[in-house]
GURO-770912 format. One record per residue (C-alpha): x, y, z. Coordinates in steps of 0.001 Angstrom, whole numbers, m for minus. Layout:
REM residues N
<u=X, v=Y, w=Z>
...
This chain:
REM residues 447
<u=6232, v=m53615, w=21404>
<u=8762, v=m52291, w=23836>
<u=7395, v=m52833, w=27097>
<u=10267, v=m51645, w=28999>
<u=8650, v=m48178, w=28556>
<u=6237, v=m49237, w=31222>
<u=8712, v=m50106, w=33754>
<u=8722, v=m46634, w=35616>
<u=4889, v=m46834, w=35712>
<u=5128, v=m50411, w=37134>
<u=7707, v=m49541, w=39574>
<u=5604, v=m46465, w=40618>
<u=2473, v=m48792, w=40888>
<u=4508, v=m51261, w=43055>
<u=5613, v=m48461, w=45540>
<u=2124, v=m47175, w=45702>
<u=839, v=m50643, w=46322>
<u=3291, v=m51047, w=49414>
<u=2193, v=m47643, w=50557>
<u=m1354, v=m48600, w=50253>
<u=m868, v=m51487, w=52698>
<u=342, v=m49096, w=55319>
<u=m2360, v=m46651, w=54632>
<u=m4879, v=m49450, w=54891>
<u=m3553, v=m50399, w=58317>
<u=m3594, v=m46851, w=59487>
<u=m7082, v=m46461, w=57988>
<u=m8526, v=m49550, w=59675>
<u=m6762, v=m48610, w=62971>
<u=m8501, v=m45162, w=62795>
<u=m11980, v=m46683, w=62080>
<u=m11564, v=m49258, w=64767>
<u=m10584, v=m46397, w=67251>
<u=m13879, v=m44345, w=65886>
<u=m15973, v=m47761, w=66570>
<u=m14708, v=m47991, w=70309>
<u=m15103, v=m44251, w=70948>
<u=m18783, v=m44607, w=69483>
<u=m19388, v=m47753, w=71796>
<u=m18013, v=m45919, w=74781>
<u=m20220, v=m42760, w=74112>
<u=m23155, v=m45082, w=73781>
<u=m22247, v=m46940, w=76988>
<u=m21982, v=m43630, w=78824>
<u=m25247, v=m42294, w=77259>
<u=m27097, v=m45591, w=78195>
<u=m25617, v=m45293, w=81777>
<u=m26825, v=m41799, w=81999>
<u=m29988, v=m42499, w=80787>
<u=m30358, v=m45522, w=83230>
<u=m29275, v=m43351, w=85949>
<u=m31888, v=m40667, w=85308>
<u=m34680, v=m43391, w=85024>
<u=m33598, v=m44948, w=88169>
<u=m33440, v=m41592, w=90151>
<u=m36901, v=m40636, w=88750>
<u=m38491, v=m44033, w=89834>
<u=m36728, v=m43546, w=93130>
<u=m37758, v=m39990, w=93670>
<u=m41460, v=m40931, w=92544>
<u=m41588, v=m43814, w=95024>
<u=m40417, v=m41738, w=97980>
<u=m42821, v=m39100, w=97219>
<u=m45774, v=m41585, w=96829>
<u=m44795, v=m43533, w=99944>
<u=m44868, v=m40441, w=101867>
<u=m48310, v=m39476, w=100546>
<u=m49555, v=m42965, w=101233>
<u=m48167, v=m42770, w=104994>
<u=m50047, v=m39649, w=105283>
<u=m53130, v=m41205, w=103913>
<u=m52904, v=m44193, w=105989>
<u=m52603, v=m42169, w=109127>
<u=m55371, v=m40017, w=108327>
<u=m57721, v=m43166, w=107682>
<u=m56685, v=m44601, w=110907>
<u=m57431, v=m41269, w=112823>
<u=m61000, v=m40954, w=111273>
<u=m61735, v=m44782, w=111963>
<u=m60513, v=m44197, w=115511>
<u=m62507, v=m41093, w=115892>
<u=m65762, v=m42687, w=114511>
<u=m65391, v=m45910, w=116641>
<u=m65079, v=m43901, w=119719>
<u=m67933, v=m41665, w=118960>
<u=m70110, v=m44683, w=118244>
<u=m69255, v=m46332, w=121691>
<u=m70186, v=m43041, w=123422>
<u=m73421, v=m43100, w=121535>
<u=m74345, v=m46537, w=122715>
<u=m73672, v=m45445, w=126433>
<u=m75723, v=m42416, w=126068>
<u=m78567, v=m43777, w=124214>
<u=m81077, v=m42784, w=126912>
<u=m80169, v=m39109, w=126985>
<u=m82618, v=m36570, w=126008>
<u=m83587, v=m35839, w=122456>
<u=m81775, v=m32615, w=122164>
<u=m78507, v=m34257, w=122966>
<u=m79365, v=m36997, w=120195>
<u=m80102, v=m34334, w=117736>
<u=m76713, v=m32582, w=118308>
<u=m75060, v=m35874, w=118162>
<u=m76715, v=m36544, w=114613>
<u=m75732, v=m33292, w=113386>
<u=m72255, v=m33894, w=114370>
<u=m72196, v=m37175, w=112586>
<u=m73775, v=m35830, w=109314>
<u=m70915, v=m33500, w=108895>
<u=m71611, v=m30243, w=110977>
<u=m68189, v=m30923, w=112473>
<u=m66469, v=m31815, w=109087>
<u=m66466, v=m35712, w=109545>
<u=m68423, v=m36550, w=106441>
<u=m66146, v=m34554, w=103979>
<u=m63172, v=m36043, w=105408>
<u=m64565, v=m39526, w=104966>
<u=m65483, v=m38437, w=101339>
<u=m61882, v=m37091, w=100865>
<u=m60203, v=m40291, w=102140>
<u=m62333, v=m42876, w=100172>
<u=m61660, v=m41041, w=96903>
<u=m57844, v=m42328, w=96601>
<u=m55587, v=m41912, w=93751>
<u=m53444, v=m44737, w=92736>
<u=m49986, v=m44233, w=91100>
<u=m48744, v=m46969, w=88861>
<u=m45106, v=m46856, w=87296>
<u=m44240, v=m48676, w=83982>
<u=m41376, v=m49018, w=81797>
<u=m41834, v=m48579, w=77920>
<u=m38908, v=m50411, w=76185>
<u=m38957, v=m47850, w=73183>
<u=m37936, v=m48807, w=69841>
<u=m37050, v=m52495, w=68922>
<u=m33569, v=m53181, w=68724>
<u=m33511, v=m54224, w=65226>
<u=m30676, v=m53996, w=62522>
<u=m31889, v=m50753, w=61144>
<u=m32214, v=m49256, w=64682>
<u=m28801, v=m50180, w=65730>
<u=m27270, v=m48945, w=62335>
<u=m28814, v=m45572, w=63224>
<u=m27679, v=m45579, w=66745>
<u=m24239, v=m47171, w=66461>
<u=m23221, v=m46207, w=63074>
<u=m21952, v=m48482, w=60213>
<u=m19109, v=m49163, w=58162>
<u=m18881, v=m47352, w=54717>
<u=m16698, v=m48823, w=52229>
<u=m16004, v=m47697, w=48703>
<u=m13600, v=m48966, w=46129>
<u=m11164, v=m46229, w=44807>
<u=m9754, v=m47201, w=41271>
<u=m7352, v=m44240, w=40142>
<u=m7045, v=m43996, w=36312>
<u=m4083, v=m45594, w=34872>
<u=m1557, v=m43321, w=32779>
<u=m1847, v=m45903, w=29794>
<u=m5587, v=m45777, w=29544>
<u=m5719, v=m42717, w=27292>
<u=m4163, v=m44606, w=24452>
<u=m5172, v=m48153, w=25263>
<u=m6402, v=m48942, w=21839>
<u=m4599, v=m48093, w=18452>
<u=m8243, v=m47349, w=16895>
<u=m11068, v=m44964, w=17905>
<u=m14472, v=m46455, w=18418>
<u=m17542, v=m45681, w=16823>
<u=m19554, v=m42939, w=18706>
<u=m22886, v=m44198, w=19810>
<u=m24494, v=m42304, w=22730>
<u=m26293, v=m44556, w=25287>
<u=m27611, v=m43564, w=28796>
<u=m26151, v=m45832, w=31595>
<u=m27583, v=m43964, w=34649>
<u=m29463, v=m40878, w=35783>
<u=m30026, v=m39545, w=39311>
<u=m30456, v=m36135, w=41059>
<u=m28363, v=m34962, w=43976>
<u=m30168, v=m35264, w=47174>
<u=m31196, v=m32292, w=49608>
<u=m31496, v=m29683, w=47015>
<u=m34915, v=m27744, w=47624>
<u=m33942, v=m25417, w=44689>
<u=m32238, v=m26303, w=41416>
<u=m28418, v=m26377, w=42376>
<u=m25605, v=m26548, w=39784>
<u=m23452, v=m29642, w=39834>
<u=m20004, v=m27979, w=39201>
<u=m17576, v=m30912, w=40184>
<u=m17471, v=m34549, w=39583>
<u=m14505, v=m36849, w=40367>
<u=m15348, v=m40746, w=39500>
<u=m13381, v=m43151, w=41898>
<u=m14756, v=m46145, w=40143>
<u=m17210, v=m47249, w=37409>
<u=m20037, v=m46902, w=39763>
<u=m19143, v=m44197, w=42238>
<u=m18124, v=m40535, w=41906>
<u=m17473, v=m37606, w=44336>
<u=m19680, v=m34610, w=43539>
<u=m20264, v=m30861, w=44599>
<u=m23653, v=m29550, w=44033>
<u=m24612, v=m25964, w=44719>
<u=m22464, v=m23067, w=44085>
<u=m20886, v=m21848, w=47241>
<u=m21223, v=m25352, w=48942>
<u=m18342, v=m26440, w=51380>
<u=m19627, v=m30163, w=51091>
<u=m18686, v=m32930, w=48743>
<u=m20666, v=m36136, w=48459>
<u=m20032, v=m39643, w=47354>
<u=m22895, v=m41153, w=45064>
<u=m23364, v=m44205, w=43123>
<u=m24990, v=m44710, w=39876>
<u=m28145, v=m45752, w=41526>
<u=m28365, v=m42124, w=43066>
<u=m27564, v=m43419, w=46589>
<u=m25656, v=m40831, w=48681>
<u=m22943, v=m43190, w=50305>
<u=m21152, v=m40565, w=52611>
<u=m20368, v=m36731, w=52421>
<u=m17507, v=m34380, w=53816>
<u=m17675, v=m30882, w=54986>
<u=m14657, v=m28789, w=54476>
<u=m13988, v=m25195, w=55625>
<u=m13746, v=m23748, w=51972>
<u=m16266, v=m23137, w=49266>
<u=m15628, v=m25989, w=46704>
<u=m14689, v=m25282, w=43141>
<u=m13259, v=m28414, w=41587>
<u=m12268, v=m31958, w=42663>
<u=m9738, v=m34402, w=41191>
<u=m8784, v=m37887, w=42125>
<u=m5204, v=m38547, w=42659>
<u=m3370, v=m41751, w=41678>
<u=m3032, v=m42942, w=45399>
<u=m6769, v=m42353, w=45851>
<u=m6710, v=m38966, w=47676>
<u=m9011, v=m36164, w=46574>
<u=m7716, v=m32592, w=45969>
<u=m10203, v=m29946, w=46219>
<u=m9959, v=m26323, w=45167>
<u=m12015, v=m23365, w=46211>
<u=m13347, v=m20550, w=44008>
<u=m12880, v=m17785, w=46715>
<u=m9784, v=m19121, w=48514>
<u=m6133, v=m19724, w=48169>
<u=m5908, v=m23047, w=49599>
<u=m6086, v=m26587, w=48160>
<u=m7370, v=m29121, w=50501>
<u=m6600, v=m32961, w=50444>
<u=m9171, v=m35605, w=51623>
<u=m7513, v=m39012, w=52107>
<u=m9085, v=m42336, w=51873>
<u=m10136, v=m42304, w=55353>
<u=m11854, v=m38829, w=54802>
<u=m9477, v=m36911, w=56907>
<u=m9038, v=m33352, w=55640>
<u=m5611, v=m31598, w=55284>
<u=m4183, v=m28790, w=53577>
<u=m2202, v=m29670, w=50235>
<u=m911, v=m26443, w=49307>
<u=m1160, v=m22660, w=50091>
<u=m1357, v=m20693, w=46927>
<u=m607, v=m17284, w=45883>
<u=m3791, v=m17095, w=43638>
<u=m7275, v=m18021, w=43728>
<u=m7832, v=m21573, w=42465>
<u=m10175, v=m22879, w=39812>
<u=m9719, v=m25984, w=37860>
<u=m7195, v=m28725, w=38376>
<u=m5743, v=m31783, w=36213>
<u=m3411, v=m34380, w=37020>
<u=m252, v=m34901, w=34915>
<u=1229, v=m38216, w=33839>
<u=4697, v=m37539, w=35785>
<u=2491, v=m37532, w=39075>
<u=1895, v=m33758, w=39472>
<u=m1145, v=m31552, w=39227>
<u=m1759, v=m28324, w=37384>
<u=m4008, v=m25950, w=39147>
<u=m5233, v=m22930, w=37119>
<u=m6456, v=m19442, w=38724>
<u=m5898, v=m15751, w=39050>
<u=m3544, v=m13880, w=41246>
<u=m4787, v=m10403, w=41855>
<u=m3570, v=m7292, w=44215>
<u=m7110, v=m6288, w=44935>
<u=m10140, v=m7999, w=45949>
<u=m11620, v=m7216, w=42418>
<u=m10795, v=m5909, w=39153>
<u=m11102, v=m6347, w=35219>
<u=m9771, v=m9519, w=33623>
<u=m6780, v=m8112, w=32445>
<u=m4761, v=m5270, w=33962>
<u=m2000, v=m4588, w=36291>
<u=m3904, v=m5737, w=39269>
<u=m4331, v=m9230, w=38027>
<u=m2177, v=m12270, w=36696>
<u=m3585, v=m15466, w=35438>
<u=m1669, v=m18464, w=36078>
<u=m1394, v=m22386, w=35548>
<u=726, v=m23756, w=38322>
<u=2239, v=m27254, w=38542>
<u=2502, v=m28999, w=42009>
<u=4197, v=m32177, w=43134>
<u=1964, v=m34609, w=45361>
<u=3449, v=m33216, w=48447>
<u=2282, v=m29730, w=47772>
<u=5412, v=m28221, w=46461>
<u=5307, v=m25734, w=43780>
<u=7256, v=m27204, w=40487>
<u=6530, v=m24467, w=38005>
<u=4360, v=m21747, w=37071>
<u=2977, v=m20302, w=34004>
<u=1675, v=m16863, w=33388>
<u=m1005, v=m17209, w=30700>
<u=m2377, v=m13677, w=30891>
<u=m4308, v=m12256, w=29074>
<u=m5818, v=m15973, w=28917>
<u=m8186, v=m16644, w=31891>
<u=m8651, v=m20429, w=32461>
<u=m11520, v=m21718, w=34304>
<u=m11254, v=m25439, w=33776>
<u=m8297, v=m27315, w=32623>
<u=m7419, v=m30965, w=31311>
<u=m4387, v=m32748, w=30017>
<u=m4471, v=m34143, w=26319>
<u=m3032, v=m37317, w=25055>
<u=3, v=m35437, w=23769>
<u=515, v=m34089, w=27392>
<u=m508, v=m30551, w=26141>
<u=m2514, v=m28094, w=28489>
<u=m6186, v=m27393, w=27299>
<u=m8433, v=m25122, w=29074>
<u=m11776, v=m23245, w=28872>
<u=m10664, v=m19557, w=28515>
<u=m12664, v=m16503, w=29900>
<u=m10247, v=m13948, w=28260>
<u=m13053, v=m12071, w=26654>
<u=m16330, v=m11960, w=28621>
<u=m18417, v=m11613, w=25513>
<u=m16700, v=m14591, w=23827>
<u=m15562, v=m17622, w=25435>
<u=m13139, v=m20233, w=23949>
<u=m10891, v=m23263, w=24277>
<u=m7187, v=m22907, w=24362>
<u=m4473, v=m25552, w=23620>
<u=m846, v=m24965, w=24783>
<u=2321, v=m26741, w=25464>
<u=3839, v=m26911, w=28849>
<u=6041, v=m23843, w=28091>
<u=2746, v=m21574, w=27533>
<u=3138, v=m21508, w=23878>
<u=m553, v=m21413, w=22423>
<u=m1063, v=m24259, w=19740>
<u=m4574, v=m23796, w=18805>
<u=m8069, v=m22423, w=20027>
<u=m11576, v=m23435, w=19362>
<u=m14509, v=m20964, w=19709>
<u=m17319, v=m23385, w=18378>
<u=m17856, v=m25122, w=15078>
<u=m17448, v=m22522, w=12457>
<u=m19737, v=m24492, w=9914>
<u=m22501, v=m24840, w=12092>
<u=m24973, v=m22129, w=13406>
<u=m25804, v=m22543, w=17107>
<u=m28588, v=m20616, w=18853>
<u=m26351, v=m18838, w=21534>
<u=m22861, v=m18010, w=21706>
<u=m20399, v=m20783, w=22750>
<u=m20130, v=m20863, w=26464>
<u=m17541, v=m23697, w=27496>
<u=m17415, v=m24406, w=31257>
<u=m15787, v=m27948, w=32018>
<u=m13635, v=m30026, w=29822>
<u=m11949, v=m33498, w=29924>
<u=m9895, v=m35720, w=27974>
<u=m11019, v=m39392, w=27341>
<u=m9105, v=m42536, w=26656>
<u=m8827, v=m42090, w=23002>
<u=m7651, v=m38621, w=22835>
<u=m10800, v=m36660, w=22493>
<u=m11370, v=m33497, w=24136>
<u=m14953, v=m33104, w=25517>
<u=m16386, v=m29678, w=26210>
<u=m19675, v=m28758, w=27862>
<u=m21416, v=m25856, w=26378>
<u=m23684, v=m24119, w=28891>
<u=m25556, v=m21804, w=26517>
<u=m26629, v=m24521, w=23903>
<u=m27462, v=m27391, w=26224>
<u=m24863, v=m29598, w=24475>
<u=m21320, v=m31242, w=24699>
<u=m18796, v=m30828, w=21963>
<u=m16444, v=m33715, w=20936>
<u=m13116, v=m32384, w=19771>
<u=m10054, v=m34099, w=18511>
<u=m6504, v=m33775, w=20218>
<u=m5923, v=m30290, w=18368>
<u=m9255, v=m29008, w=19453>
<u=m10880, v=m29640, w=15963>
<u=m14617, v=m30104, w=16063>
<u=m15453, v=m33761, w=15520>
<u=m19473, v=m33801, w=16438>
<u=m21766, v=m33059, w=19170>
<u=m21578, v=m35722, w=21795>
<u=m24469, v=m34594, w=23661>
<u=m27066, v=m32719, w=21789>
<u=m29935, v=m30311, w=23019>
<u=m32393, v=m32960, w=22303>
<u=m31159, v=m35058, w=25103>
<u=m32711, v=m32683, w=27583>
<u=m29573, v=m32041, w=29452>
<u=m30143, v=m28260, w=30324>
<u=m27166, v=m26276, w=30991>
<u=m24411, v=m28929, w=31118>
<u=m21653, v=m27868, w=33421>
<u=m19238, v=m30555, w=34973>
<u=m17619, v=m33452, w=33189>
<u=m15613, v=m36475, w=34096>
<u=m14559, v=m39665, w=32526>
<u=m14364, v=m42889, w=34755>
<u=m11999, v=m45790, w=34420>
<u=m14222, v=m47664, w=31985>
<u=m14341, v=m44632, w=29668>
<u=m17983, v=m43497, w=30386>
<u=m18868, v=m39774, w=30645>
<u=m20209, v=m38560, w=33862>
<u=m22001, v=m35069, w=33327>
<u=m23795, v=m32813, w=35817>
<u=m26096, v=m29844, w=34905>
<u=m27559, v=m26672, w=36542>
<u=m30543, v=m28333, w=37999>
<u=m28763, v=m31142, w=40363>
<u=m29093, v=m33825, w=37422>
<u=m26386, v=m36237, w=36858>
<u=m26168, v=m38595, w=33783>
<u=m23562, v=m41185, w=33089>
<u=m23076, v=m42089, w=29309>
<u=m21569, v=m44757, w=27250>
<u=m20580, v=m43010, w=23955>
<u=m18459, v=m45601, w=22117>
<u=m18936, v=m49089, w=20461>
<u=m16847, v=m51368, w=18540>
C-alpha cells in the first residue's frame, strides 16, 4: 500500500494539532477569566448581603435601644411617683377618713397609675439571631460558584469511511437510549452531531434556538442558546460546530469554548449540511424572491453551495427542480440528498459534484410499505452505506453507495416512531432521534 497518499491528510492534521494548542491556551484563558469574574461577582454579592444584614442589625439595635431608654425612663418615673405618694401617705395617716378614701381611689387607678404599672410590667424583649443558611458543601458550592464542564471532541477522520476492505455483517443491537430533557410535549429531534463515541450535540423541538450536549446516559452536559431557529448541526474537523437555520440566511459557528460567531451569510434559506473530504462544507437550501411560493417557479431556486472553513463561497449548484432537505457525502465523493421535489412523492437523489444526477431511490420497489416513502435525514457510514430515515413507515433504510436498497436497518418492530435525525459517530455507531424526543444509539455491524 502506498502510504504517501495520506501525507496531505497527515500534514493537515499536524497543522490542526498545532492550532489546537493555541486554541486550548485561549480557551483556558477565557475560562480562567470567567472563573475570576464569577468569584468577583460572588464576593461583591456577599459583601452587599453582609452590608444589608449589618445595616439591618444596626438599625434594629438603634430602634430597640431607643424604645428601651423610653421604657427605662417610664419605669423610673412611676417608681418615683409611687415612692413619693407612699411617703406622703405615712405623714398624713391620721387625716380624716374622706382624705384616706380619696387616696385609695388614687392608688387603685382612678388617676391612671394602675394601668401604667400594668403596661410597664408587660414588657416585650427582642432577640436577634443569625441563621447560617445552607451548609457549604460541594453541591452547594457547585451551584453557587459554577463548575468546569469538559468534553472530548473527536472529529471524524477522512479515512474512516473505507477503513476496512470488507463489509461487516449487519446485526442491530441497542447500545443506549434516552429522552431529551425539559420537553413537556413530544418534541422532534431534528439534529444530532456526535463529538465522540459517548457524547453528541442535539437540537430537540422544531423552532428551538438551543443546542444541547448529551452523553449516552442521557445526562445533559451543557447547552448553548443562539439567535437563530436551529435546523441542522455538523461537527467540523477542528472541533467547531456549524449550525443552520430553517428560516434564516445565516450559518453560525460555535467554537470549542462555546463562543458563537457568524460563519457565513447566505443568499438562500439553509437546510442540511455535510462536510467534504477537502475541508469544506456543503449547505443545501432554497433561494426565493418572495417570502413564500411553490416548490418550483420563477420565484424560487434550489441550491447546494460549497463553502470553505473560513466561510467563503467556493461554488454553487442550481439543483432545481430538486429540493434538498438533508445532505451527505458518499464514499465516492458524490452528493446524496433527500429530495422534496414532488410534495406527493419524496425520494433520495445521488449526483456528482457538477450536479449530474447519477441515480435516485424512492423506496424498495420489491416490497410493499404501509405508507409512502418519506425520507427526512440521511448519513453515510464508514463502509459506504447510505442510511436513510423514513418518517412515514417508522423504519430506517440501508442503501449501497449507488442508493440501491440493501435492507431495513431499523424496522417498525423496533418501536422507533417517526425516526428523523441520523448521525454516525467515530466508532461507526448510529445515533437516531425521533418525533417524541427519544434518542437511541445502535451498533449494527459485527465481524
